[in-house]
C-alpha positions, 0 to 999 in steps of 0.5 A: 189090212184090218183084222175084220177085213182079214177075218172076212177074206178068210171066210170068203176064201174058205167058202170058195174053196169048198165050192171049187173042191166040191165041183173038181175033186174026184168022187172017190176022196172027200177033200173038205175046206175047213178054214183059211188064214190070210197073212197080215199084209194080205198077200198070202192065204192058206186054206186048210183041208181035211181028207177022207179017207185018210189013206188018200191024203198024199193023192189029195195033196198032189191034186191040190198042188195041180189045182192051185192056179186053176183055183185062183183062176176060179177066184178071178173070175167069180169072186169080187176080191180086190187084191187076190192073195197067193193061195196054198192048200195044206192039210189041217192039222186040227182035223188030223187029230180028230180022224178027219184027215 
């Protein structure tokens, strides 16, 4: 996978995750997709999220684990991604130091 293709896929996954989370996440907690990374072979992707309020990070992580397959189905149905990577969600350590997680 070229670096351009990897960057484009990362951006598309982050955007799709933001749309999905805006629709599916509860209203008491704000879960925001901040960025995504894709492995060099394109088989795995990590979507980084921030959570507000901080106290809900554990609940948000459980929610994201439960929705991993549902998000993949959302990608299959609504996005044009030739080879869909295995997706996992992770709290964004860059956002955490800034009070965003």
